[in-house]
N, C-alpha and C positions, 0 to 999 in steps of 0.2 A: 166364213169368216166364224171368231169362234166366242159371238156375245156371250155375257153370262144369263140367268135369267134375270137378274138390280137392272141390268144396263139397258136389255131387252124390255124391261118393264118403264123403265122414270125413263129413258128416252123414245124407244122405237113404238110402245104402246100410243094410243088414240089421241097422234097426229093429225093436228085440222090442216098445217098447213107445210111441206116442205119445199126450201127455193134450192139448187143448185148452183152453187158461188158464191163466194163470198165475199166478191169484190163492191163497187162502189154501187151498181144495180140492184145486188141481190141483196146485200144490207141494206139500202132504200125501199127497199120493197118489204123488205121483214120490220123496216121500223114503221113503214106505212101499215101493213098489215096489224099490227102493234095498237095502234090508233083506232084502229075501225073495229077490231076486235080483240076486247082488253082481257079476255079472260081464255083465248083461245092457247093450242100447243105448236109453235113456231120451230120447225127443225130445218138449221140452214146445214146443207153439205159441203165440204169442198175437199177438192180433188188434193191442193197442194196443202204443206207446210204453212206455208202462209199463202193467202188471195191466189191463183197463178193469172197469168194473162197477160193486164197491162194497166190493174190499179194498182199495185204498186212497183210497176217498174217501169213507170212512163215518168217524162221530163219536168212535170211538176210545171206548165204552162194552162192560166185561164184564160184561155182564148177563144174564140169563133169560129175564124181563120180572118187569113191574110187576104190584102187585096186579090192579086195575082189568083190563090185558093177560089177567092169568089167569084173572078169572072173565067175562070173554065169551069165553073159547075156552072153558071148560065149557060157552059155552053149544050150541057145535058140534062140540066133542070127549067124546070120550065123557073118564073122573074118571082111567079107567088109561093113555087116550091122554096127557091133559096130563101127569100126572106122571112117565109116559115116556120128555115130549118135555123139560120141565125135568130131569128125571135128565142126559139124552144133553148138554142144553145146559152142564150142572154140568160133568160129564162131559169134554168139548169145552174148555172153560175152565183145568182142570186140567192137560192134555194139552199145549196151549202154553202155559200158563205153565212146565211141565216141556220142550219142546222148544225153548225159546227161553232162557228164566231170564224173571223179574220186572226184574233190571237195564234188560236193554235193552230191554222191554215198556214201559220204565218205570211200571212196576206200580204202580197209589195205589188202596190200600184203604179212599176217605174213605166210602164207601155211597153207596147212593140212593136217592133219595129221589121220593114223591108226592104233587103237587099235586095242589086241585081248585077250579074261578070260585069265588065264592063263590054265584055262580046255579042251580049242579050239587048243591044238596041232595040230590035223589034219588042223583046219583053216588057223591057222597060215605056216606051214608047206607045203600048198599047196600055198598060197599067194608069200612065200618066194621062191618056185618051178620055178610059172610061172611067177614073175616079169622081170626076163632079156627078155619072148618074148613079154612083154608087153608093156616094154618099145622100145623094138624093130618094134613092128607095129604102137604103138602111133609117133615113131620118124620124120617122114615125116608132121607132125602137128607139133611139138614141140621144132626142131632141135634138142634135147636132148633126155637127158634121162630122164623120169617124176619122177619115185617113187624112192625112196632110201631106205634102212634101219637105221634107228637112233638108239640111245638108249636110253628113256623113264628119260628126266629129268622132269618131272612137279611131278611126288612120285604118278601117280594113281595107286590103291587100286586092288588088287586082278587083273591084267594082266602080261601078257607077257611083259618080260622088254624091250623087245626092240616097236619100234614104225617102221612105213613104211607114210614115207614124202613124198610131194606134192607142192613144188613150186610153182605152179601154182596156186593155191588155194589162195583164201580172202575173204573178207568180205565187207558186204554193213552193210549200214543204208537203210532197207526196208521201210519205213515212209519216209524218201528222197525221195528215189527214184519214189515213187506213188504219193506224192504233186508235184515232180517236171515234171512229166508223166502229169497228168492233168492242170496245167500249161502250157506247151508248146499245149494240146491238146487246151485252152482255148486261145490263143494268136494266135493260128492258125485258129481261126475262126471256132473250132467244137464244135457244140452245143452239151452238155452232162444234159442228164437229170435222174435222181437219182429217187429213188422206183418207177420205171414202170417195169410191169412183163409182156413179152410177154407171153398171150396164146394161140394165135396162129396165123400161117401164110396160107397163099393161095396166091399160084402162079397165076396168072395174066397174059394175051399176052405183057403188056411192062411193068410187074412189081410185086411186090409182095404185096398182102391185108396182112395186119400188123395188130394184134386185141391187142390191151391191153384193157383187160376185156371188155365192151360194146361198146368201141372205137377203129375207127381199120383207118388207114390212110395210105400210095398209094406208099411207095419207090420206085426206079429202079431197085437195088440191096438191098439184104440182107445178115450179113454177122454178123456168130452164131460164137462167140468168149468166148465160155460159159465156156471149159473146164471137169472140174467133172461134171458138172451135165449135160454132151451133150450126154445121154445112148441113150436117142427117138432118137436124132439126129443120132445117128451113128449104129443103130441095137444092140444096147449093144455091141461094138467094146469098147465104152470107161466104165471104172467104177468108181464110184465114192471111193474114199479110206482119212476117214478122217484123220489128222494129228494133234496130240495134244501136245499140249508148254507150258510149264511153262517158269519161268522168277528169279531170284532170290533178293532179295534187295542186298545193297550194300556188297562188303565183301572185310575186310579191308585189304591190304597187298595182295589183288590175284594177283600172279604171271602164269601167263596162257593166252597164248595170241596163237591165231589161231583160226582156223576149225578142228572140233575131228567128224570121226565116229567110229562103229565099231557094229559086227554083221549086219553086210553087209548091213552096210547102214541105218538098222534098229532103230539107235539109232542116233545121230549127237547132237550136240554141240559146244556150243563156246562162246567165252567172249563179255559181250558188254561193255564198259569199265572197269570198276567194280565190273563187274554182271554176272553168269554164265547162256545163255538161251538153255536151253534143250529139246527138243523134239523125238517123235518116240515113238514105243511100239506097232505101230498098227498089229505087228506082233505076237499079245500075242491073239490076237483077229480080225482075218480077217474079218471076217461072218460081226462084231458087227462094225464093222469100214469101211463095203462097204456103206456108206451111205450121204446122202445128209444132213442128221441132223445134226447142228451145234450143239455139247455140250463135257463135261469129261466123262471121267468113273473110277470109283475110283480103280479097276484094272489097269489101266496103268498108271494113276495119283500116284498111291502106288508104282508103280515098278520106273519112273520114280525118286521121291523121294527116293526109297533105294538104286538104281544106283549114283544117284550123291551124295548120304552121305556114300556111301562104294569104289563106283567106280574113281569118277569124284574127290571127295575133301573128301577124308578118314581123320575123325576126325577133321574133322570141324562141327563150329556149322555155319550154315544155312539157313535161311529162305524165305521163298516161299516170294514173293510180285503178284505175277499174272500171271493168267493163261488164256487159249485160245485153240481155236481149228480151223482148218483149211481146207478147203475140196481138193482135187487135184484130178486131172484124170489119171487113171489107162488104160490099156489094156494087154493084152497076148502078145504085141508089143513094145517097148518103142519109136517106131517112131511113132511119133506125126502125125494126121491125119490131113490135110489139102487139103479140095475137092473138088470139085463143087458140087453140091445137085441134083442143078434142073436150069433150064436157067437160072434164074435167083438168084439164093441161094447159099449161099457158107459157108461152116465153116474151123476152126483153134482150132482143138482142141486134146485132149490127149500130156501130156505133159510128161508123168510118171515123177514126182514131181522137174524136171529140168524147171519151170515157166523162174528163172530167170535168165538163162543161155539161152534160148531156146528160150523162150516167144517175144524177139525183132525179131527175125529172123521167124519165124513162125509167125509174126504180116504182115509183109514186102510178105513173101510168098502166104498168105492168100489174100491182098491186089492185087499186081500180077497177081490173078485169074481173076480179074475183067477185 
């Protein structure tokens, strides 16, 4: 690094808090620290041109878990853990809406739907049988039943004639959300530097030595908000999970509004105006998609196109305009890790593919550790 005296003086001297990662968690942590410590110097470091990972690359689902996802979670988590996780996701969504406002988010409460392939009779039957119980345990949070069975009015192909509907799901504009968060951070005198990769850090008596290549500086506290890139920080408790996504060109007379899930949440789609945004498929290659490398694979992209043309819009001529990937943070548990690692180092990671929902809350909880 060839920083000038002026750059070192203004950006890297007397730093109180350094946050690694300028995504949903990192920026909410910075904003929470600014509220608590109005005179502090806060520096956010981001390794990408834009927030890397999933914050600017997700599908824009304001959701907290489909019916079949919740049923699966109950097989590996206690009932109380699942209830608390959904409560935190719901609280996080309300916090995000309060922070930015529904107009900026382009918040559209169309509701969410889950569909089942016509040959998955066991999955559909299990969801139908467990729905009353799921509604019962979630009623203290939502004060009403969350899931109901409705007839498929969208004309999906090769699926069960019934869908499960959740009126509490919504769509947001991911780009608007992150641009507004960045503007809010800058207006709060939070300094953000892009293309900066932390290569090492070392605990000191009164702070942390943070290395950016061959340059080091010394903030008092260091907070990691790196989600899917946090495996080394957490002794492997966080595993990266790549998600591949595509979006179509405009589709004339598209009569589809909402957020949609199928195959236990491994596939998800929505309309964005008169386009379809469709992602998922990592269950086709768990090992290959457990990577921090961005990219697309023929196997998953071909499957997404097949499902798009056979299930979502059967008989329609659909053209793909753009494809991309994002990196999520997963693990054996769906619970986020919000932890103090050393005297001066903290992390808020492993959002379980629910960063839009729970990211604002994890950011606050991370800042509260300081």
